[in-house]
C-alpha positions in Angstrom: 6.8 -4.5 -42.0 6.1 -7.4 -44.3 5.8 -11.0 -43.0 7.6 -14.0 -44.6 4.4 -16.1 -44.7 1.7 -13.5 -45.1 -1.1 -14.7 -47.5 -0.5 -18.3 -46.4 -3.4 -19.9 -44.6 -3.1 -23.0 -42.4 -5.9 -25.2 -41.1 -4.5 -26.8 -38.0 -6.3 -29.9 -37.0 -3.5 -31.0 -34.6 -3.4 -30.9 -30.9 -1.1 -31.4 -27.9 2.5 -30.4 -29.0 4.2 -31.5 -32.2 1.6 -30.0 -34.5 0.8 -26.9 -32.5 4.5 -26.2 -32.1 4.9 -26.4 -35.9 2.0 -24.1 -36.5 3.1 -21.6 -33.9 6.4 -21.3 -35.9 4.4 -20.7 -39.1 2.1 -18.2 -37.3 5.1 -16.2 -35.9 6.3 -15.9 -39.5 3.1 -14.4 -40.6 0.8 -17.3 -41.7 -2.9 -17.2 -40.9 -3.4 -20.1 -38.6 -6.9 -21.4 -38.0 -6.9 -23.8 -35.1 -9.7 -26.4 -35.4 -10.9 -27.6 -31.9 -13.6 -29.7 -30.5 -16.5 -27.7 -29.1 -16.4 -27.7 -25.3 -13.1 -29.5 -24.7 -10.7 -27.9 -27.2 -7.1 -28.9 -27.3 -6.2 -31.5 -24.7 -3.4 -29.5 -23.3 -5.7 -26.7 -22.2 -6.3 -28.8 -19.0 -2.7 -30.0 -18.6 -1.9 -28.2 -15.4 -1.3 -26.6 -13.0 0.0 -24.1 -13.5 -2.9 -22.2 -15.2 -3.2 -18.6 -16.4 -4.8 -16.5 -13.7 -7.8 -14.3 -14.5 -8.4 -10.7 -13.4 -9.4 -11.9 -9.9 -6.4 -14.2 -9.5 -8.3 -17.4 -10.1 -7.2 -20.2 -12.4 -8.6 -20.1 -15.9 -9.0 -23.0 -18.3 -5.7 -22.0 -20.1 -2.7 -24.1 -18.9 0.9 -23.0 -19.2 1.4 -26.0 -21.4 -1.3 -24.8 -23.9 0.0 -21.2 -23.8 3.5 -22.4 -24.8 2.5 -23.5 -28.3 -0.6 -21.7 -29.5 0.0 -18.0 -30.0 -0.7 -16.3 -33.4 -3.7 -18.6 -34.0 -7.5 -18.2 -34.3 -9.7 -20.8 -32.7 -12.6 -22.3 -34.6 -14.5 -24.8 -32.5 -16.3 -27.2 -34.9 -17.5 -30.8 -34.6 -15.8 -32.6 -37.6 -17.7 -35.8 -36.8 -20.8 -34.2 -38.3 -21.6 -33.9 -42.0 -22.2 -30.1 -41.5 -18.9 -29.7 -39.8 -17.1 -31.6 -42.6 -18.8 -29.5 -45.2 -17.6 -26.3 -43.4 -14.0 -27.7 -43.3 -14.1 -28.5 -47.0 -15.1 -25.0 -47.8 -12.3 -23.6 -45.6 -9.8 -26.0 -47.4 -10.6 -24.3 -50.7 -9.1 -21.1 -49.5 -6.3 -22.7 -47.4 -2.7 -23.6 -48.4 -1.9 -26.1 -45.7 -3.7 -28.7 -43.6 -1.9 -30.2 -40.7 -3.1 -33.0 -38.5 -1.9 -35.5 -36.0 -4.7 -38.1 -35.9 -3.9 -41.8 -36.0 -3.0 -43.0 -39.5 -6.3 -43.2 -41.4 -8.2 -41.5 -38.6 -9.5 -38.7 -40.8 -10.6 -40.9 -43.6 -13.9 -41.6 -42.1 -14.7 -37.9 -42.2 -13.6 -37.5 -45.8 -10.5 -35.5 -44.7 -7.7 -38.0 -45.5 -5.0 -37.0 -48.0 -6.1 -39.4 -50.7 -9.7 -38.0 -50.4 -8.6 -34.4 -50.7 -5.6 -34.3 -53.1 -7.6 -34.4 -56.3 -10.3 -32.0 -55.1 -7.7 -29.6 -53.8 -4.5 -30.2 -55.8 -3.0 -27.0 -54.4 -3.2 -28.3 -50.8 -0.1 -29.1 -48.8 -1.2 -31.8 -46.4 1.1 -32.4 -43.4 0.4 -35.6 -41.4 2.2 -36.0 -38.1 2.1 -39.5 -36.5 4.0 -41.7 -34.1 5.5 -44.1 -36.7 4.7 -42.7 -40.2 2.1 -43.5 -42.8 3.4 -47.0 -43.6 5.1 -49.9 -41.8 3.9 -52.5 -39.3 3.5 -49.9 -36.5 1.8 -47.2 -38.7 -1.6 -47.7 -37.1 -0.3 -47.5 -33.5 -0.8 -44.2 -31.6 2.3 -42.2 -31.1 3.5 -40.4 -28.0 6.6 -38.4 -27.2 7.6 -40.8 -24.4 7.2 -43.8 -26.6 9.3 -42.1 -29.4 12.1 -41.2 -26.9 12.2 -44.9 -25.7 11.8 -46.7 -29.0 14.0 -44.5 -31.2 17.0 -44.7 -28.9 17.0 -41.3 -27.1 16.3 -42.7 -23.7 18.9 -45.3 -23.9 21.5 -42.6 -24.5 20.3 -40.4 -21.7 21.1 -40.7 -18.0 24.1 -41.7 -15.9 26.0 -44.9 -16.9 25.1 -46.8 -13.8 21.5 -45.5 -13.6 18.3 -46.5 -15.6 17.7 -44.9 -19.0 16.1 -41.5 -18.6 13.8 -39.4 -20.8 14.7 -35.8 -21.7 13.2 -33.3 -19.3 11.0 -31.8 -22.1 8.9 -33.5 -24.8 11.8 -33.3 -27.2 10.5 -35.8 -29.7 7.4 -33.7 -30.1 9.5 -30.5 -30.5 11.9 -32.0 -33.0 9.0 -33.4 -35.0 7.3 -30.0 -35.0 10.5 -28.4 -36.4 10.8 -31.0 -39.1 7.2 -30.6 -40.0 7.7 -26.9 -40.4 10.8 -27.5 -42.6 8.9 -30.0 -44.7 6.0 -27.6 -45.2 8.3 -24.7 -46.2 10.0 -27.1 -48.8 6.5 -28.1 -50.1 5.5 -24.4 -50.4 8.6 -23.7 -52.4 7.9 -26.7 -54.7 4.3 -25.6 -55.1 5.5 -22.1 -56.1 7.4 -23.7 -58.9 4.8 -26.3 -60.0 1.5 -25.3 -58.6 1.1 -28.7 -57.0 0.6 -29.5 -53.4 1.8 -32.7 -51.7 1.9 -34.9 -48.6 4.4 -34.0 -45.8 4.7 -37.2 -43.7 6.7 -36.8 -40.5 6.9 -39.3 -37.6 8.0 -39.0 -34.0 10.2 -42.0 -34.2 11.9 -41.0 -37.5 12.6 -37.5 -36.2 13.9 -38.7 -32.9 16.2 -41.1 -34.5 17.5 -38.5 -37.0 18.2 -36.2 -34.1 20.5 -38.7 -32.5 22.9 -37.8 -35.3 26.4 -38.8 -34.3 25.2 -41.3 -31.8 23.2 -43.1 -34.5 26.2 -42.9 -36.8 28.5 -44.2 -34.1 26.5 -47.4 -34.2 26.3 -47.5 -38.0 30.1 -46.9 -38.4 31.4 -49.2 -35.6 28.6 -51.7 -35.1 28.7 -50.9 -31.4 26.2 -49.0 -29.2 27.7 -45.7 -27.9 27.9 -46.0 -24.1 25.5 -43.9 -22.0 27.7 -41.2 -20.3 25.4 -38.9 -18.4 26.6 -35.4 -19.0 29.7 -36.5 -20.8 30.3 -36.8 -24.5 30.8 -40.1 -26.3 33.6 -39.0 -28.5 35.0 -35.7 -27.0 36.9 -35.3 -23.7 36.6 -33.2 -21.5 33.1 -32.3 -22.6 30.7 -32.5 -19.6 29.5 -31.0 -16.4 31.7 -30.7 -13.3 30.9 -29.9 -9.7 32.3 -26.6 -8.3 32.5 -25.5 -4.7 29.0 -24.1 -4.9 27.2 -25.6 -7.9 28.0 -27.0 -11.4 29.5 -25.8 -14.6 30.0 -27.3 -18.0 33.4 -27.5 -19.8 33.3 -28.1 -23.5 36.8 -28.6 -24.9 36.4 -29.3 -28.6 40.0 -29.3 -29.8 43.6 -29.6 -28.6 44.3 -25.9 -28.4 41.4 -25.5 -26.0 42.7 -28.4 -23.9 46.1 -26.7 -23.7 44.4 -23.5 -22.4 42.3 -25.5 -19.9 45.4 -27.2 -18.5 47.1 -23.8 -18.1 44.1 -22.3 -16.4 43.7 -25.1 -13.8 47.5 -25.1 -13.2 48.3 -28.4 -14.9 50.2 -27.3 -18.0 52.1 -30.6 -18.1 49.0 -32.6 -18.9 48.8 -31.1 -22.3 52.1 -32.8 -23.2 51.2 -36.1 -21.6 50.8 -38.7 -24.4 47.7 -40.0 -22.6 46.0 -36.6 -23.0 47.7 -34.7 -25.8 45.0 -35.6 -28.5 41.3 -36.0 -28.3 41.6 -39.7 -29.3 44.0 -40.3 -26.4 41.8 -38.3 -24.0 38.7 -40.5 -25.0 40.8 -43.6 -24.4 42.0 -42.4 -21.0 38.7 -40.7 -20.0 38.6 -42.6 -16.6 42.0 -41.2 -15.6 41.7 -37.6 -16.8 38.2 -36.7 -15.8 38.5 -37.4 -12.1 41.7 -35.4 -12.0 39.9 -32.4 -13.6 36.9 -32.9 -11.3 39.1 -32.7 -8.1 40.5 -29.4 -9.2 37.2 -27.9 -10.3 35.7 -28.6 -6.8 38.2 -26.2 -5.3 36.7 -22.9 -6.6 33.2 -21.4 -7.0 31.2 -21.4 -10.2 31.7 -17.7 -10.7 35.4 -17.9 -10.1 35.9 -20.7 -12.7 33.7 -19.0 -15.2 35.7 -15.8 -14.9 39.0 -17.7 -15.3 37.8 -19.7 -18.3 36.4 -16.7 -20.0 39.7 -14.9 -19.7 41.6 -17.9 -21.1 38.9 -18.6 -23.8 38.0 -22.1 -22.6 34.4 -22.9 -23.5 32.3 -23.1 -20.3 29.1 -22.0 -18.8 26.8 -22.3 -15.8 24.0 -24.9 -15.4 21.1 -22.5 -15.1 17.7 -23.1 -13.7 14.8 -21.4 -15.6 14.7 -18.3 -13.3 18.4 -17.7 -14.0 17.9 -18.3 -17.7 15.3 -15.5 -18.0 17.5 -13.2 -15.8 20.3 -13.4 -18.3 20.8 -10.1 -20.1 21.7 -12.1 -23.3 18.2 -13.8 -23.2 16.4 -10.5 -22.7 18.5 -8.7 -25.4 17.6 -11.5 -27.9 13.8 -11.0 -27.2 13.3 -14.5 -25.9 10.8 -13.3 -23.3 7.9 -11.5 -24.8 4.6 -10.1 -23.4 1.1 -10.2 -25.0 -2.3 -9.1 -23.9 -4.8 -11.9 -23.1 -8.5 -11.5 -22.7 -8.7 -13.6 -19.6 -5.8 -11.9 -17.8 -5.7 -8.6 -15.9 -2.4 -7.7 -17.6 0.1 -8.9 -20.1 1.2 -12.5 -20.1 4.8 -13.6 -20.5 5.7 -16.1 -23.3 8.8 -17.5 -24.8 9.8 -15.6 -28.0 10.7 -16.9 -31.4 14.3 -18.0 -31.9 14.1 -17.2 -35.6 15.6 -13.8 -36.3 15.0 -12.5 -39.8 16.3 -9.1 -40.9 13.6 -8.2 -43.4 10.6 -10.2 -42.3 11.0 -10.7 -38.5 8.6 -12.8 -36.4 5.6 -10.9 -35.1 3.3 -11.5 -32.2 -0.2 -10.5 -33.2 -2.6 -12.8 -31.4 -2.3 -14.4 -27.9 -3.1 -18.1 -27.5 -6.8 -18.1 -28.2 -9.7 -19.2 -26.0 -11.5 -22.3 -27.5 -14.0 -21.1 -30.1 -12.9 -17.4 -29.7 -12.8 -16.8 -33.4 -15.6 -19.1 -34.7 -18.0 -16.4 -35.6 -15.4 -14.2 -37.2 -14.1 -17.0 -39.4 -17.5 -18.3 -40.5 -18.7 -14.8 -41.3 -15.6 -13.4 -43.0 -14.2 -16.5 -44.8 -17.3 -18.5 -45.5 -19.9 -15.7 -45.7 -22.3 -17.3 -43.3 -25.1 -15.1 -41.9 -25.8 -14.6 -38.2 -28.9 -16.8 -38.6 -26.9 -19.7 -40.1 -24.3 -19.4 -37.4 -26.9 -19.4 -34.7 -28.4 -22.5 -36.3 -25.1 -24.3 -36.2 -24.7 -23.3 -32.5 -28.1 -24.8 -31.6 -27.2 -28.0 -33.3 -23.9 -28.1 -31.3 -21.9 -28.3 -34.5 -19.9 -25.2 -33.5 -19.0 -23.3 -30.4 -18.5 -19.6 -30.6 -17.2 -17.3 -27.8 -16.9 -13.6 -28.2 
């Protein structure tokens, strides 16, 4: 079956999460991803553990779960871009590549001749994606960017956590993930533009920009009202009831998005008269009387188990769901049916390794899983031989000079 991005080649000079997450998406859709890594060390996240992948003898390898999460469908070329020889090899690869993606500090690649302004005239076809903390211009442009900083500075932390507790970061590096998604969207838009014009361009995405944009209605709440939306924990700033509730044996969420759903909720919990109460009859009224309504609902929800409430709410078509831990998530038939847990062979493992599948479901060009997350330098020899036509002698010379690392 054909692949949506086959014949597209990406040079991936990014590391950690935002960039690798972006290129994994492109790789799943069929692009040829060449992951450029430092000889020896490789991507920083290879060592971000435990947990680590176990080898055939049950011992830890150098491949962390963090690294495995964002690096399938790539080939690893370990090359020292600080050297003139390494830079020359990269420039040769750029000639046959469609996209270069990097997340160095702004201007960090200029000293190697690999900045956008240095490449755009030599390679006018090239789509150059630069991921940074704060973007390519502005007073903070030169500062390093980290997910934690972006969550704090762009407002996400201030909106996360219980009202009477300190601000809280999201439990995953969400700013990185969101930035990776936006980078992929920008690259696809640039590819479409190039198809029409033949011209490449710069795709400039910043952690802070993407985090702020993801705040969506909360950001607009401020722009519209001039007021900062209150931090409400698991509750919603403008919809009630739309939050988690404690049951007799756990927690569930109830997500009432309109008045009809509220009527059905009231009927299900044995309080039909609440739906006619002027304090609760409309969402606006429920938001204004949140502190009265929510505790009354909470007292009732505590009286039955999670499974009992979920069964009742499903029968009455009230949006609800369990608060699952990861083991329960992957036990869900729905998740397994959707192919969200996949298995791939890995050269360091005695069997197949489990990975999270792609959420993008295309009917004609579905995501494919062709290469497991690579070992650092695993494909160096293959790439230099097949793409650049280097001889074994030339490759051996580069190895001796520590310009490349090649593992077979």
